[in-house]
BAKELO-27375 format. One record per residue (C-alpha): residue number from 1; residue in three letters; x, y, z. Coordinates in nm, 4 decimals. Example, Ala and Ser with C-alpha at 12.3 -4.5 7.8 and 13.67 -1.06 7.14 Angstrom:
BEGIN
[1; "ALA"; [1.2300; -0.4500; 0.7800]] [2; "SER"; [1.3670; -0.1060; 0.7140]] 
This chain:
BEGIN
[1; "MET"; [5.5748; -1.1480; 6.3791]] [2; "SER"; [5.4800; -1.2289; 6.0243]] [3; "ILE"; [5.3940; -1.5433; 5.8314]] [4; "LEU"; [5.5579; -1.6731; 5.5143]] [5; "ILE"; [5.3536; -1.8712; 5.2637]] [6; "ILE"; [5.5411; -2.0698; 5.0017]] [7; "SER"; [5.3212; -2.1685; 4.7114]] [8; "GLY"; [5.3081; -2.1292; 4.3368]] [9; "ILE"; [4.9325; -2.1718; 4.3193]] [10; "GLU"; [4.7434; -1.8921; 4.1509]] [11; "GLY"; [4.5361; -1.6952; 4.3962]] [12; "VAL"; [4.7653; -1.7554; 4.6935]] [13; "ARG"; [4.8240; -1.3798; 4.7225]] [14; "ASN"; [4.4488; -1.3264; 4.7673]] [15; "CYS"; [4.4543; -1.5931; 5.0371]] [16; "ALA"; [4.7518; -1.4158; 5.1981]] [17; "GLU"; [4.5550; -1.0904; 5.2121]] [18; "VAL"; [4.2638; -1.2651; 5.3831]] [19; "LEU"; [4.5013; -1.4333; 5.6279]] [20; "SER"; [4.6700; -1.1022; 5.7023]] [21; "LYS"; [4.3376; -0.9366; 5.7845]] [22; "GLN"; [4.2028; -1.2278; 5.9881]] [23; "LEU"; [4.5214; -1.2933; 6.1840]] [24; "GLY"; [4.6233; -0.9296; 6.2183]] [25; "THR"; [4.9768; -0.9902; 6.0958]] [26; "THR"; [5.1867; -0.9437; 5.7867]] [27; "VAL"; [5.1765; -1.2360; 5.5438]] [28; "GLU"; [5.4460; -1.2643; 5.2788]] [29; "VAL"; [5.4324; -1.4943; 4.9779]] [30; "ALA"; [5.7174; -1.6743; 4.8053]] [31; "ASP"; [5.6396; -1.8576; 4.4832]] [32; "GLY"; [5.9190; -2.1122; 4.5152]] [33; "ARG"; [6.2122; -2.2551; 4.7083]] [34; "ARG"; [6.4759; -2.0031; 4.6005]] [35; "THR"; [6.2620; -1.7023; 4.6810]] [36; "ALA"; [6.1607; -1.8565; 5.0131]] [37; "ILE"; [6.5191; -1.9314; 5.1149]] [38; "ALA"; [6.6271; -1.5793; 5.0201]] [39; "ILE"; [6.3466; -1.4336; 5.2317]] [40; "LEU"; [6.4245; -1.6674; 5.5238]] [41; "ARG"; [6.7885; -1.5540; 5.5230]] [42; "HIS"; [6.6863; -1.1970; 5.5959]] [43; "LYS"; [6.3777; -1.2250; 5.8117]] [44; "ASP"; [6.2297; -1.4281; 6.0968]] [45; "PHE"; [5.8730; -1.5532; 6.0866]] [46; "ALA"; [5.6222; -1.6848; 6.3371]] [47; "ALA"; [5.5101; -1.9515; 6.0896]] [48; "VAL"; [5.6266; -2.0854; 5.7541]] [49; "VAL"; [5.3485; -2.2443; 5.5502]] [50; "VAL"; [5.4577; -2.4635; 5.2601]] [51; "ASP"; [5.2108; -2.5775; 4.9972]] [52; "GLU"; [5.1803; -2.9561; 5.0137]] [53; "SER"; [5.2124; -2.9892; 4.6364]] [54; "LEU"; [5.5520; -2.8128; 4.6463]] [55; "ALA"; [5.6698; -3.0365; 4.9300]] [56; "GLU"; [5.5604; -3.3541; 4.7531]] [57; "CYS"; [5.6975; -3.2557; 4.4110]] [58; "ASP"; [6.0332; -3.1409; 4.5484]] [59; "PRO"; [6.1080; -3.2936; 4.8912]] [60; "THR"; [6.4663; -3.1624; 4.8783]] [61; "ALA"; [6.3354; -2.8083; 4.8405]] [62; "ALA"; [6.0964; -2.8603; 5.1322]] [63; "ASP"; [6.3812; -2.9924; 5.3480]] [64; "ALA"; [6.5942; -2.6897; 5.2581]] [65; "ILE"; [6.3093; -2.4606; 5.3608]] [66; "TRP"; [6.2487; -2.6459; 5.6906]] [67; "GLU"; [6.6194; -2.6240; 5.7737]] [68; "ARG"; [6.6164; -2.2482; 5.7284]] [69; "CYS"; [6.2882; -2.1608; 5.8965]] [70; "GLY"; [6.4558; -2.1195; 6.2365]] [71; "LEU"; [6.2072; -2.0876; 6.5222]] [72; "ALA"; [5.9097; -2.0454; 6.2911]] [73; "ILE"; [5.6305; -2.2983; 6.3175]] [74; "PRO"; [5.6545; -2.5212; 6.0091]] [75; "LEU"; [5.3201; -2.6015; 5.8467]] [76; "GLN"; [5.2426; -2.8007; 5.5350]] [77; "ILE"; [4.8991; -2.7287; 5.3896]] [78; "ASN"; [4.7306; -2.8292; 5.0671]] [79; "PHE"; [4.6241; -2.4944; 4.9227]] [80; "ALA"; [4.4419; -2.6649; 4.6353]] [81; "VAL"; [4.1770; -2.8096; 4.8683]] [82; "SER"; [4.2005; -2.5814; 5.1728]] [83; "GLY"; [4.0187; -2.2545; 5.1873]] [84; "ALA"; [4.1283; -1.9502; 5.3831]] [85; "PRO"; [3.9136; -2.0377; 5.6901]] [86; "ARG"; [4.0793; -2.3769; 5.7258]] [87; "ILE"; [4.4275; -2.2315; 5.6762]] [88; "ILE"; [4.3510; -1.9682; 5.9394]] [89; "ARG"; [4.2355; -2.2397; 6.1819]] [90; "GLU"; [4.5518; -2.4441; 6.1161]] [91; "ILE"; [4.7800; -2.1460; 6.1712]] [92; "ARG"; [4.5961; -2.0346; 6.4871]] [93; "ALA"; [4.6034; -2.3875; 6.6287]] [94; "ALA"; [4.9751; -2.4186; 6.5579]] [95; "MET"; [5.0473; -2.0793; 6.7166]] [96; "GLN"; [4.8423; -2.1695; 7.0252]] [97; "ARG"; [5.0262; -2.5031; 7.0529]] [98; "ARG"; [5.3590; -2.3220; 7.0326]] [99; "GLU"; [5.2491; -2.0726; 7.2972]] [100; "ARG"; [5.1455; -2.3545; 7.5328]] [101; "GLU"; [5.4720; -2.5408; 7.4704]] [102; "GLN"; [5.6767; -2.2278; 7.5407]] [103; "SER"; [5.4793; -2.1620; 7.8591]] [104; "VAL"; [5.5375; -2.5173; 7.9824]] [105; "ALA"; [5.9070; -2.4979; 7.8937]] [106; "LEU"; [5.9415; -2.1643; 8.0723]] [107; "ARG"; [5.7753; -2.2979; 8.3865]] [108; "ALA"; [5.9973; -2.6083; 8.3807]] [109; "ALA"; [6.3127; -2.3990; 8.3363]] [110; "SER"; [6.2044; -2.1647; 8.6141]] [111; "ALA"; [6.1367; -2.4547; 8.8512]] [112; "SER"; [6.4729; -2.6097; 8.7691]] [113; "ILE"; [6.6585; -2.2838; 8.8308]] [114; "GLU"; [6.4623; -2.2289; 9.1509]] [115; "ILE"; [6.5615; -2.5694; 9.2865]] [116; "GLU"; [6.9267; -2.5244; 9.1889]] [117; "LEU"; [6.9489; -2.1794; 9.3456]] [118; "LYS"; [6.7754; -2.2791; 9.6648]] [119; "ASN"; [6.9879; -2.5919; 9.7050]] [120; "THR"; [7.3078; -2.3981; 9.6423]] [121; "VAL"; [7.2145; -2.1235; 9.8880]] [122; "SER"; [7.1117; -2.3778; 10.1511]] [123; "GLY"; [7.4402; -2.5638; 10.1067]] [124; "LEU"; [7.6394; -2.2412; 10.1264]] [125; "LEU"; [7.4538; -2.1348; 10.4383]] [126; "LEU"; [7.4905; -2.4737; 10.6070]] [127; "GLN"; [7.8601; -2.5124; 10.5260]] [128; "SER"; [7.9358; -2.1572; 10.6399]] [129; "GLN"; [7.7543; -2.2134; 10.9677]] [130; "LEU"; [7.9304; -2.5464; 11.0203]] [131; "ALA"; [8.2668; -2.3796; 10.9599]] [132; "LEU"; [8.1777; -2.1115; 11.2145]] [133; "SER"; [8.0895; -2.3747; 11.4737]] [134; "GLN"; [8.4359; -2.5285; 11.4505]] [135; "GLY"; [8.6772; -2.4306; 11.7248]] [136; "GLY"; [8.9969; -2.2453; 11.6496]] [137; "VAL"; [8.8668; -2.0421; 11.3553]] [138; "PRO"; [9.0725; -1.7216; 11.3332]] [139; "VAL"; [8.8726; -1.4063; 11.4106]] [140; "VAL"; [8.9238; -1.2601; 11.0621]] [141; "VAL"; [8.7996; -1.5822; 10.9002]] [142; "ALA"; [8.5055; -1.6012; 11.1426]] [143; "GLU"; [8.4033; -1.2449; 11.0482]] [144; "LYS"; [8.4140; -1.3364; 10.6781]] [145; "LEU"; [8.2118; -1.6526; 10.7411]] [146; "ARG"; [7.9485; -1.4543; 10.9344]] [147; "LEU"; [7.9266; -1.2166; 10.6402]] [148; "VAL"; [7.8786; -1.5159; 10.4054]] [149; "VAL"; [7.6081; -1.6528; 10.6400]] [150; "ASP"; [7.4309; -1.3150; 10.6432]] [151; "LEU"; [7.4501; -1.2807; 10.2646]] [152; "ALA"; [7.3307; -1.6378; 10.2073]] [153; "GLY"; [7.0454; -1.5845; 10.4551]] [154; "THR"; [6.9411; -1.2664; 10.2762]] [155; "LEU"; [6.9574; -1.4419; 9.9399]] [156; "ARG"; [6.7503; -1.7308; 10.0782]] [157; "GLU"; [6.4837; -1.4868; 10.1974]] [158; "GLN"; [6.4805; -1.3158; 9.8573]] [159; "LEU"; [6.4483; -1.6512; 9.6813]] [160; "SER"; [6.1668; -1.7559; 9.9146]] [161; "ALA"; [5.9847; -1.4318; 9.8343]] [162; "SER"; [6.0428; -1.4787; 9.4596]] [163; "PHE"; [5.9619; -1.8514; 9.4536]] [164; "PRO"; [5.7167; -1.9115; 9.7402]] [165; "SER"; [5.6078; -2.2504; 9.6057]] [166; "ALA"; [5.8898; -2.4532; 9.7594]] [167; "GLY"; [6.0671; -2.3849; 10.0842]] [168; "VAL"; [6.4424; -2.3821; 10.1234]] [169; "ALA"; [6.5869; -2.6272; 10.3690]] [170; "SER"; [6.6655; -2.4316; 10.6819]] [171; "ALA"; [7.0188; -2.4294; 10.8038]] [172; "PRO"; [7.0807; -2.4106; 11.1754]] [173; "SER"; [7.1208; -2.0597; 11.3085]] [174; "THR"; [7.4413; -1.9537; 11.4736]] [175; "ASN"; [7.4754; -1.7956; 11.8095]] [176; "ARG"; [7.6885; -1.4877; 11.7812]] 
């Protein structure tokens, strides 16, 4: 994914070329708010870098840009005092932070889904087995409940193979 630099400073295009080579990605330059917003309407970016002088001179413009940058990493850098190496370090650090945050969020979501699925399957298995153990269950219903028990047991085994970190509460087995 590419990077958008928003700055009116002379020489920013040279900096963009250096960034592009060093980071191995496309770097686009917008010289102001309107151009930046037009570009952001049509394209997604990994990072949006706004020149600090633009943000300080026109905070409303900076806010408009931040609102439209979507999932891009927002960065505010002073191009007047920062050289290309520092800008590269800032962008790399921000991208690495984002990658770590996404990894943590993905693991948390996966763990949450794992727990929910395993609890639901265990509950389904337990309740089906309890229903089967009740006397007077019609044969047709008992056959359907056994099928539900078998399916839930299979799903539990698949979940245990997919998510071996936490065991599913075992439901009592039925005697057939």
